[in-house]
N, C-alpha and C positions, 0 to 999 in steps of 0.2 A: 419342684417343677420339673416335668418331664422337658428334654431337650431332642429338638428334630432339626433335619438339614435338606434343603432344597438342591437340588443340582439342576440346573436349567441349560439347555445347550442354545447358543446363539448362533443363527447361521447367516444373518446378514443386518443393517441398518436399513431403518426407513428412510426414505429422502428428507434432508434438513434437519436431523438429528445428530448429534456428536455423539462420540462412544460414550462417554460420561453418562449421558442421560439414561442408558440402559440400568446400570447399577443404581443411579438415583431413582427410577421407576419402582425396581424392585425391592428396595429399602423402605420408600416410602408406602407401598402397597402392605408389606407385612407390618411396618411398625403401627398401622390403625388397628391391628388387632392384637399383636405380641411384641414382645420385647426381643429385638434382635440383638443378637450376643455379638455376631461377626458377620463380615461378607467379605469375599474375595472373587478374583477372577482367575480362573486356571486354564490352561489350554489342553485339551482330553484328545487326543487322538488328530491333534491338529485343529481342532474347532473350540472355540473361545466358549467357556462353561462358568455362570455363574454358580457361587457357593453361599448359600445363606444359612446360618445357624440361628433358630430362635427358639424360644420356651413357649410352650403352652400351660396354661392354667391346670392344676393337677384336678380331675375329675374322677374318671374312670377309664380304663385302658381302651376300649374301642372308641368312645368317646372323644378321648384325646388325639386319637390317631384319625377320626374322623375330621375333626377341628383342623389338624395339620394338612390333611389332604387339600380340604376346602380352601384354607387360606393360600396354600401354594398354589392353585386354581387361579384364585383371584390375583395373586402376584403376577404369575403367567400372562393374565389378561391385560395387566397393567404395562406389563414390558412389551406385548404385543401392539401397542400402540406407536413404538419408538424403534423396535425391530422385530425382526423375524425369528420366530424360536424353533428350535426342534425338539429334542424328549426332554420331559421333565421326570426327575424322581425325588420323592419322598423319603426319606430313612430316619429313623427313630435311634437312639441312642440307648442300648441295652448293656448294661456290666461293660462297659467301656470300650463297645463296639457299636459301630453302624450297621444296621438291618435294615432294608427295604419293608415298606408297610402297605 
């Protein structure tokens, strides 16, 4: 199964939401479609960033990429309910390296 990663910048919390609600929303959204291998919060350039790694069912290359982008977008929509987001990247693991798709 191909492995993908999302990197989503978080620029603020929506009122009434605790910080942990951001990761919970992201993981729960992705888990509706895929197996989430890992999740972590990093600070990139002083901005919090969610990193989630997940597997997509193997079909054909472009279809897998499309499914990963669609799922990442759905995850971002879920996070937007509790936080304000910035840029979203979707990467695919290929021969031990992460490359944007």
